[in-house]
N, C-alpha and C positions, 0 to 999 in steps of 0.2 A: 420348128424350123424348117426353113423350103428345102426340099428337094434341090439334088444340084443333077449332072450328071456329068462324066468325064471319057474318054478313052485316050488313051494309049497310043497315039497315032502309030510310033518308032521309037524301038527302044535306041539311045544314042552308049551308056556306061552307066557301069556298077561305081559310085567314087571310093566306099566303104560298106563294110558291112560288122554289124553289131551279132555279139552274139547268139543274140536270141533271133538272128537271124533274117529282123528289117534289112534293107542295105538303102544307101542316099542315093538316089539314083539322078541320070539327066536325062531326061526324058519329053521329047512331043506330045504334048499333050493339049484335045479339045475339051474344054469346057464347055457345057454346054450348049453345046451342038456347032460353037465358032471356030476359026482357023487354027491350026494349029499354034502352038505355041511354047517354045522354051523354053524345061521343066524341074528345078534343085528341089528334089523332098525327102523325104524315109517312107518307106511301102511295108507294108506285111510282108509275108515270103509270099503270099496266093493274090497280093495286089487287092484283095478285097476292104482292106485300110488305110489310112495315109496320116501322115505328121505333116506338120505344117510346113510352107516352104512359098518358094519365088516362080513367079512363071514372067518372063523377058519375050520380049517379043524380037526379032531378027537384027534389027534397029540398036536397042537395048543392049544386048548379046555381044554386037560388036563395036559399041561404046565400052561396056568390060571386059573384051578381048583389051584392047587397047589399055587400058589402066592396066590389068592384068600382066601386057608384056614387055611394063615402064616398073614392071616392080622389081625390086631383088630380093627372090626368094632363095 
C-alpha cells in the first residue's frame, strides 16, 4: 500500500468521543501536501491512527451547510 502524508493544519471541533478515547473531529487537513480541506473522521487519542472519513472543499461544505440549515432537526 502506498504511503501518504497528512497534516492537521487546524483543529476546529470535537463532535463526539467514544469510551476508548477516539474522537470524531472536524479539522482542516492537508493530504499529501495539497491544499487543506475540511475533514470529518475518527482519530485515535494521539492522532497516530484514523478511521474512514470524508474531506470537503470549502464549496462542498457551503452546500452541505445550506442543506443542513433547511433540515428540521
